[in-house]
C-alpha positions in Angstrom: -28.6 -26.3 11.8 -28.2 -23.1 9.8 -28.3 -19.9 11.8 -29.4 -16.4 10.8 -26.2 -15.0 12.2 -24.2 -13.3 9.3 -20.9 -14.8 10.3 -22.2 -18.3 10.5 -24.0 -18.1 7.2 -20.9 -16.9 5.5 -18.9 -19.6 7.1 -21.3 -22.2 5.8 -21.1 -20.8 2.3 -17.3 -20.9 2.4 -17.4 -24.5 3.5 -19.2 -25.5 0.4 -16.7 -23.8 -2.0 -14.5 -26.0 -4.0 -11.3 -25.6 -5.9 -13.4 -25.3 -9.1 -15.2 -22.3 -7.6 -11.9 -20.7 -6.7 -10.4 -21.1 -10.1 -13.6 -19.9 -11.8 -13.5 -16.7 -9.8 -9.7 -16.2 -10.5 -10.0 -17.0 -14.2 -10.8 -13.4 -15.1 -7.8 -12.1 -13.1 -5.4 -14.6 -14.6 -6.8 -14.0 -18.1 -6.2 -10.3 -17.9 -2.6 -10.8 -16.7 -2.0 -13.2 -19.6 -3.4 -10.7 -22.1 -1.3 -7.9 -20.7 1.9 -10.0 -21.0 1.0 -10.8 -24.6 0.2 -7.2 -25.6 3.2 -5.5 -23.9 6.0 -6.5 -26.3 4.0 -5.2 -29.2 3.3 -1.8 -27.6 -0.4 -2.4 -27.5 -0.8 -2.4 -23.8 -1.5 1.3 -23.4 0.1 4.3 -21.8 2.9 3.9 -19.3 2.0 4.5 -15.7 2.7 7.9 -14.2 5.8 8.3 -12.1 5.5 7.8 -8.3 4.2 11.1 -6.8 6.1 10.3 -3.6 9.4 9.8 -5.3 12.2 12.3 -4.3 12.2 15.3 -6.5 15.3 17.4 -7.4 15.9 20.3 -5.1 15.5 24.0 -6.0 19.0 24.9 -4.8 22.2 22.8 -4.6 22.7 21.4 -1.1 25.4 23.0 1.1 25.5 20.6 4.0 27.7 17.6 3.6 26.6 15.8 6.7 23.7 15.9 9.1 23.6 14.8 12.7 20.1 13.8 13.8 19.5 13.5 17.5 16.5 11.6 18.7 16.4 11.9 22.5 13.5 9.9 23.9 12.5 10.8 27.4 13.5 14.4 27.3 11.2 16.9 29.0 8.6 18.7 26.9 9.2 22.2 25.7 6.4 23.5 27.9 8.2 22.1 31.0 11.4 24.0 30.0 9.7 27.4 29.9 10.2 29.4 33.1 7.5 31.8 34.1 8.4 35.4 34.7 8.3 36.2 38.4 
């Protein structure tokens, strides 16, 4: 009935899991979320997270262009095909 194949053994173990097992595994995660929500209003949660490193940063110089036209031309020949060889 039980096979030695790893996928089938995992599948059999998952069949025997109940809601009780699921909530037992999630209890630690839910408890930490609840604790964080209780500690945040009192300032006991810890340091704030750092700002997003991918967020836009201010430029070094003020921008001069007011508008930009961006052309995306799919199907154009490659740059190598446009070069003419000297004859």
